[in-house]
N, C-alpha and C positions, 0 to 999 in steps of 0.2 A: 627405199625411202618412201614413206607414206605421204609426205607433203613437202612441196618445194617452199622453202622459207624465204621471206624478204628480210634482209639483214642490213641495217645501217651501221657503218663503221665510222666513228668520229675521227677526223683527221686534223691533227694539230701540226703547225709548221715544224719541220725538222724532226718529226717523229721517225724513228728508224725501224718500226715494226708494223707500220700501217699496211704495207703491201704483203707482209707475212700473213696477216689476218685475212686480207682480201683473197689471197691465193688459197688459203686453207678452206674457207667456206665455199668458194667457187669449185674447188676440187671435188667437193661432195655434192655438186649439182644445185647449189642454192643461189638465189639472186642476191648478190652482195654489192653494195655501192658505198662510196665515200660521202660523208657529211662534213662540209668545210666548217672550221671552228668559228668563222665570223657569221655563219648563218644560224637561224633559229627556227627551222621548219617545225610544223606540228608533227609529232611522232606517229607515224602510220605503219612502221615496220613491225614484223613479228618479234624481232630481237634487235637490241641496240648493243653495240660492242665498242668499248674504249680500249684500244690496243696499247701495248707497251711502247717504250721508247724514251730517250733522254730529251735534251734540249728544252723545248717549250714547257714540258711538264715539270722540269727541275729548276729552271732559271726564272727569276722574277726581275722584270725590267720594264722601262717605259718604251724604249725602242731597242731593236736588236743590236744597234751599233753603240748603245749607251752602256753604262756600268750596270752590273747586275749582282744579285745575291742568290745563293742556293737555298731553295725552299721547295722541295718536290711537291708538285701538284697545285701550288698556290697560284701560279700564273693562269692556270686553266679556269680558276674561279671567276675571272673577269671576262671570260669569253661568252659571246652570245649563245653559243651552242649549249651552255649549261642550262639555259631555260628549257631547251628540248629534252635534255637528260632528266631534269626534275619533273617535267610533265609526263615523261614516260614512266618514271617511278610512281607518280600519283595514279596513273591509269593502270598500273600493274603490268605494264609491258616489261618482260624480262630484260635485265641489263647484265652484261658480262664485262668486268674490268680485269685486264691481264697486266701484271707487273706495274708499270706506271699508271695504267688504267685503274688498277686496284688502289693506288695512291690517291688518284683523283676522287674516287668514290668515297674514300675515307675522309679526305679534306672537305668534301661537300656534305659530310654528315649522313650520307646515304648508307654507309656501313660503319659499325662501331670501331673504336680503337684508333691507333695511329701507327704509322710506319716510320721508323727511325733508321739512322745509318747502321750498317752492319756492325756487329760487335767488335770486329777487328779493324774497323775504319777503312776497309779496302773493298774495291769492286770484286765480285766473285762470279765466275762462270764455270759451270760443270753440269754433269748429269746427276740428278738426285733421285732417290727412291721415295715415292709418296704413297700414303695409304688413304683410301676413301673411307670416311667415317660419317657419323651423324646421319643426316638425311641424304648425304652424299651430293655429288655434283648434279644440279638440276633434279634433285630428289630421286635419283635413279638407284633403286634398291639393289639392282644387279651389280652395281659397282662396289657397294659397301663391303669393307673387309678385304678388298683386293688391292694390290700394289701396282704402281705404274712408274716407269722410268721417264722423267721429265727434265728438260733443260732449265736451268736457272741462270740469269745474267742480270745482276743488279748491284747497286751500291747502297741503296736505301730500302732494305727488305725486312728489317727486324720489326716484327709485329709486337706491339705493346698494348696492354689494356688493363683497366683497373680490376681489382678482385671481384667487385660486385658485377661489373660488366661481363667478366669471364664466367661467373656463376650463371648469368642469364644466357650466355652463348651456349653453355653446356646443357642447361635445362631445356632450351628450345631447339637443341640439336643444330645450331647454326654453324658449328665448325664442321666443314665437310672434307678438308684435306689436311693431312699431317705429314711432316718430314719423318721418314721412317728410320733410316739407317744413320743419318747425320743431320745436324741442324746447321745449315750453311751460313745463317745470319744471326743466330741467337734469339729467334722468335720465342716468345713466351709459350710454354707448353707445346713446343714444336709445331705451332700453327702455320700452315701454308696457305689456307683458304678459308674464308668465312662468307656467310650469306646474311641478309637481313632477316628479321623475325618472320616475315611472310614467305621467305624462301623464294623470292623473285629477283633479288639482286645478288650477284655472285662476284666476289673478288678473290683472285689467287695470284701468288707471286711466280710460280713456275709457268713455263710456256708450253701448253699442250699443242699449239699450232705448229711448233717446231719438232714435235716428237712423233715417232712411229706409233706410240700409244695414244696419239691424239684422236684416232678414230673412235676410241671408247668414249671420249668426251663428246665427240660429235654425235654418236649414237644416243648418248644421254639427252642431248639437246633435242634431237629428233623425236625421241620417245616422249619427252616432256610435252611437246606440241601435239603429238598424236593423242596423248591422254587429255590435254586441255580441250581438245575438240569433242570430247565425249559429252553426251547429253546427261542431264540429271537422271534420266531413266536408266542410262547405261551404268552409272555409278550405283544407283540403288539396287539394280538387278544384280550387280556383282556382289554387293554386301549380302543380299538375301540368298545367293547361291553358295556362299562360303560354307565349308563343312560344319562350322559351329552352329549355323542357323538352319541349314537344310538337311543335315545328316545324309548327304548324298551318297556316301560310300557304305553306310551301314544299315540304312533303314530296311533294305530288303531282307537282311538277316534278322533284325529286331522283330520283324513281323512274325517270326517263328515262336516268339515267347508267349506263353499264356498270360492274359491280362485280366481275365474275368473270374469271378468267384462269388460265393454267397456273402462274403464279408466286404466285397469291394463296393464302395460308394462312388469312387472316381478312380479310373485307371490312367495310364499314360495319355498325354495329349493336353493336359492342363498344367498349371504352374506347379501343382503338387498332386500326388495321389492321396486318396483318403480311404481308410478302412473303418468298418463299423465296430465301435466298442460296446454297443448296446445302450439301452436306456436313453436314447435320443442324442448320443454323442458320437463323434468320429475322431479319428487320429489322422492328421495330415502328415505326410512324410515325403522327403525329397533328399537327394544327395547331389552335390555339384563338385566340379573340379575348378581350381584356379591355379593351374600349374605354371603356365608361361608367365603370367603376371607376378607370381610369387618368386620366380627365379630372377626376373628382371628388377623388380622393386619389392623385395620380400615383405617389408612391413605393410605397405599399402596393398600389395597383391593379396596377402592373406586376410587383411582386415576387410577389404571389399568382397572377398569370398564369403566371409561371414555375413556381411550386410546383404549380399545378393540372395543367399539361401534363406535368410530370415524373411526377406520380402516375398519370396516364393510361397512361404507359409502363410503370412498374414494377408497376402493377396486373396487367398481362398476364404478369408473370413475367420481364420483360426488364430488363436493366440499362441505364439511360440512358447514351448515349455522346456525344450532341451536341444542341445547340439552335441555332435560327436566330431572329432577331427582325426584324420588319418594322414600321417606324414611319412613320406619316403624320401630319404636324402642320401647323398653320396658319402664317400669315405674320405675325401680330401679336406684340406683346411678351409677352403672356401665354403664347402657344404656345411661345416660346423658353424660358421658365421651366419650363413643363411638361416639355419635352423633357429638360432637365437632370435633373429629379427622376425621370422614367421610366427614363432610362439608369442612374441611381444605384440604383434599385430592382432592375432586371434584374441589374446587376453584383453587388450585394451578395448576392442570392439565389444566382445561378449560381456565383459564385466560392466561396461558402461550402460549397455542397453538392458541388462538384467535378465539375460537368458543363460541358464547354467550349462556349462560344458560337462557332460556326465560320463564321458568315456572317449575311447579311440585307441590308437596304437601308433608306434613309431618303429620303423625298420630302416636299416642302413644297407646299402649295396652300391658298389662303384658304378653300376649301370646308370645311376641317377646323378652322377657327378655334374653333368651339364643340364639336367632336367629333373629338378626336384618335383615331387607330387604333393599337392595339398588338396585333399578331398574332404569336404565338410558336409555332414548330414544334419538335418533339422527336423523337428517334430512339433506339431501344434495341436491343441485341443479345440474342437469346434462343435457347436450345437448343429445338428443336422439341418435345422430350420434356418441357420445363418450362413450356410455354405454359399460362397460367391464364386461365380465362374468368370473366366476371362473372355467374355463375349459381349457383342452388341447385337441386339435382336430387333430393334425398332427404329425405323427411319424417323428423324427429327430429334432424337435424343442427343444430348450434348456430350462432347469429349472434353473432360476437365483435366488440366495439368496441375499437379501439386508436388511441392517439395523444392529441392535445390534448383538454382538457376542452371541453365544449359551452358556449358563451356566447351573448350576444345579438347579437354582431357578425355581420353578413352576413344577418340575417333579412330576407327580401324581396329578396335578391340576384337570384334568377331573374326575379321580376316586374320589378325595376328594369331588367334587360337587355332586357325585352320592352316597354319604354316609351321615349318620347322622354326625352332626358337631363335630369336635375334635379340641379343642383350642390349643393342643400341635403341630398341624400339620403346623407349621409356614413356613417350607421350601417349602410347596406346594403353597405358596402365592408369586407372582412375585413382583418385584419392578419396579417403573415407571420412565420414562425419557421423559417428555413432549417436551424438546428441540429437542431430536432426532425424536420424532413423528412429530414435525412441519416440519423438513427436509423431512421426508418420505411423508407427505401429499403433500407438494409442488412439490416434484419430481414426485410423482405418478399422480398428476393432470396434470402436464406438459406432462407426458408419454401418458396420455389419449388423448391428442391432436394429437398423431402420429398414424402411421399405423404399428408400429414396433412389437406390442405384440398380442398374441392370448388369453391370460388370465391372471388373477391376483387373488391372494388369501392371506388373512391374516393368519399368523401362530398363531392361537389361541389355543383352547382346543386341547390337544394331539399334539401340535406343528407341527414339520416338517412332522411327519407321517400322520397326518390328512390332512394337506394342500396339500401334494403331492398326496395322494390317492384320495382326493376329486376332484381335477382337472382332474385326469384320469377317474374316474368313471362317472363324468358328461359328459366328452368327449365320453366315450364309449356309454353312453345312447343316446347322440345326434347323433352320427355318425354311430353307429352300428359296428364300427371297433374294432379289437382285440388289443386295445391300452394297453400299460404297462408303467412302469417307471423304470429307472436305476439311482440310486443315488450313488455318490462317497463321502462317509462320511468323508474321510480324507481331503476333500476340504471345509468342513463346518467350518467357523471361530468359534473357541471355546475360552472360558475365562480361562479354567484351562488346566493343562498340559495333562491330560488324562481323557477322558470321554468314557464310554462304548457306543457301538452302540445304545442300547436301550435308554440310557440317552440322546444322541444326538437327537434321533428321537422323544422322548416324552417331552423334555424340553419345557417349556412354557415361556421362556425368552421373554420379551415384545419388542415392536417396531421392528418387523421383518416381512418381506413380501416375498412371492414367486411369481416370474414373469415367465409366460410361454412366452418366447421370440421367435419370428420368427428367425430362424437360420441366415438368411442373414443380420439381423439387430443387431446381438449380440454385435458388437463393439459399435454401436451407443447407445444402451441401457446402457452398462457399462460406456460409456463416460458421458451420462446424469447424472447418479448417482454420478459419480466422481465430476462433476461440483457442485453438492449439498453436497459435502464432506461426502458422504455415502460410506460405505464399501459394495461392491457388487462383486459376483463371480458366475461362472457357477458351479453348484454342480451336475448336472445330465442332463438327456435327456428323451424325450418321445420315447417309443419304440412301436413296433407292435407285441410283443410276448406274450401279456396277462399276463406277470409276473410283480411282484413287487420285484425288485432286489436291494440289497444294497451291496456295496463293501467297505471294510474297512481294516485297518491294526490292527492286534491284538497285545497283549503285547509282543509277540515274534517277532514283526516286520514282520509278515507274512501277505501277502495279502489274505484276506478271502472274500468269496462271498456267499450271501444267496439269492437264487431265490425262491420266494414264490408265490403260486397261489393266486390271488386276493380273491377268495372265501374262502381260508383258513384263511385269516387275517381279511377281511372285510365282513364277513358273515352277513346275515340278522338275527337279533335276536329279539325275542319278549317275554316279560314277562307278565304272567297273574296272577293277584292278586285276592284273594277272596274279593268280594264286601261287605264291612261292612258299614252300614249306619253311616254317620258322627255323632258323639256325640257332641252337642254344648258345648262350654266351658263357655258360659254365662259371658264373660269378656267384659268390656266396651272399645270401641275404640273411642278415643278422638282426634279431630283435633287440631293441635298445635295452640296456640293463636298467634295473630298478633305480640306480643312482641318477640316471638321466630322466627317466619318466616321472619319478617322484618330484624332481625339480620343476618339470613342465606342468604337471597337474596342480602343483601348489600355486602356480601363477593364474590358474583359472578359478573363477568363482563357481564351484560345482553345487553349492547348497542354496543359492539364491532361488526364491520361488517356493521354498519349503516343500518340494515334491520329491526330492532325491532320497530314495530309500537306500539304494546302492549306487555309488558313483565311483570315480577313479581313485578315491581314497582307499578302496579295497581291491584285492586282486580279482582277475577274471574279466573276460571279454564280454561283459554284459552289464546292463544298467537296469534298475527297477525304479519306476516313477509312481508316486501316489496319485490316484485320481479320486479324491474324496467326493467329487460331484456325483459319482455313480457307485461309490464303495467298491472300486476295483483298482487293480494295479496294472500298469503297462510294463511289459518286459521287452527289452531290446537286446538282441544278440548280434555279434558281428564277427567276421573273419575275412581274411584275404587268402589268396592262393598260397601264400608263404613261400614263394619261390618255385613252386611245383610247375607253374605254367611255363617256365623257361624251357622245360623239356617236354611237358605234356599239357598243353593248354586246356584240353577238355577235362583232364583229371584235376587241374588246378582249380577250376571253378567249382567242380563237384566237391572237392575237399572243403572249399569255403562254405558251400551249402550244407554239407553234412555236419560241419562243426557248429554252424548256427543252429541247425535243427536239433542236434543232440543237446546243446545247452538249453534250448527252449524247453525240451521235454524234461530235462533234469530239473528245471525250475517249475515244472507242472503248469506251464502256460500253453494256451491255445494259439498257435501261429496264425496270423491273419494275412500277412502280405510281406513282400520284399521290395527293397529299392537297391539299385546297384550302381557302381561307378566302374567303368571299364576303361582302363588307361593303356594305350598302345602307342607304338612308335609310328613312323611313317607308314601309310597304308601299303606302299609298294613292298615293304618288308613284312607287314603284320596282318594283312587282310585274311590270309588263310588261317592264322592262329585265332583271329577274331571269330571267324565262322565256326571253328571248332569249339570255342568258348560258348557261343550262343547255343550250339547243339547240345553241349553238355549241361548247360543251365536249364534249357528247355526240358530235357529228359527228367531232371530232378524235380522241377516245378510241377510237371504233369504227374509224376509218380506220387508225390505227396500232396497234391492239390493245393499248392501255395502259389498264388499269382504274383507277377511283377506289377506293381502299381505305379512305379515311377523309376527314373534312372537317368544316367548320364553317360555319354561316350566322349572320351578325350583322345583324339588321334594327334598325329604330328608331334608327339613327344620325342623329338629327335634333334640332334645337333650335328651339323655337317653330315657325315655318312653314318652316324651312330644312332640307332633307334633303341629306346629303352626296351627291356624285356617285358612281355605281357604282364600287367599287374592288375588283378581283378579284386574288387571289394564287394562284399554282400552285407546288407544290414536287414535283419528280420525283426518284425514287430509282432508282439502277441499280447494277450490279455489273460489275467487270472483273477480269481476272487481275492478279496482283501485278506492280508495277513497269512497267505499260504507260504510255506517254507520249501 
């Protein structure tokens, strides 16, 4: 036990479960005491508990010796202690209501819904099996998906709620416990326990304090308080150390790849790589994965994948001119439904914003039944003189926020992508707005034509925290200066009335950008965004104190300031895994038939922008784009390992390279650079195969002198104990003279 908790247990007269609760918490070494129902002390406990029991909670009367009526929970509403309970709720002190305590919380309006008499009109007592779901009991992810044997003993336990309220409960993951094998009281949707929207008040009908499985519920409570004692720095440090943001498991291997060449204007380390097309123009290129989000919420997961990769391109000052999408899905019925929604999401976003989808491919394999892969590549045309880097170089310059308001959507997205898949984690998936993205695209492209800014960064993984820290760290590396950042979080536009500092910093709400503006042009920058109907404001400044400082107003309306050392939050992390030889799954990978791919490509606008010479309307794993600005054509070729990596990871990636290169040469184009997306399962299963892949790719790149200019690694594509087979994708970009055949 990390902390001894002080626990107040509300005691009503004639309650028959009050001592059960007292004994339970004391058994685990916590300080538990009764609060008499006629008292109304200020709540100072860590946890407030309303135990189960009949009598006072069920009967409404003036005096105990007078007549009464049955109305569970109503009598408690007149008790002075309700003032204490409501004050605890307002202060965010966690409250737990068990059985009749659940009834009291519902009556008080602190939890939604109502509890009615059991469907058979009889009292019921038995052991029932319950499953932890949603955000689980006291938000304990370790409980989610597991079952527990818990006693029930009640006559009024049937949970009822309106359809709209039920929708909200499901959306906010407020349902944390379900009856699994039987529904003892007829509760709607088998609901056995719910929380409030903030996940600080919990009510459940079963009695964990009477069960051998009660220790799991106690551990969840203890873990909750251990986490709540963490500092802001601890939370931010954890987010930045996640695999998705730190590449902790793979960066030592990625360093083996060649990233420099005569055509490279920008290699890995920025939002996108850029190769030189000649005549003063460059081609920005990048590929990203949105695998977990697309499995959990397929439409929005895929759509936000498109939005994110496009922002990577125009963040560099480039106008997006093409995308490719690579889809890997399972063979079961659920996978077929997911594919339709993913394609719908990609189409709606790309078609709205006006960037053509010029190619890609689709493969099926049962290895992806619980882990679909959605990899999206994007390309942009940029004048070399207009290239923008994601850096801050000068103390005193302003940090400008532009785009959508910050909400609670997407919080924990970086961590989610760094863990095995969890289909309940819907809140970590963002929602997309392509109309807003179009405004951002045009405004940022216009901004690239000015001298007003020093840097630009997409607010992607880990949101405002990652974007503000990245621009500073790149600037420190380039200039050698002791740069820092100061953020005023109360200036950040938010969607809800109150968001914690960590939520504001880690939110991954979409369609947001960070601009490092030159101080003397601050008004001009804000005016430009206003002209495009975009909300923009100055939220901070570049400093020269080496600190990462956040300033915010707390719940008491007090101005707080946290000054953190960069190395404390953004430390270099590296994970080393035991190398286990990959075990082949021997499953068949099948290319989607033309009947399916034709239906998919017809949903994409591949001709918008009038650059597409060869798109998905014609066969072949390549695309050709017209670049009339310099009288040239860009040729893009692609290939995957096509299942070979399952038995020979090194040969799989080399097959992809050889296929891309052969097509490029056949089309008489000069290859300039590569981007790659490397999809693997849990690193404990896959890290050896990953190393083999990098060695194989490095050998080919060096032999043919074609560098890697950008890329993406997606690990933890695993469900329970099943990791997907290694799945590698390469995209090669080249250039040729106009009208060559």
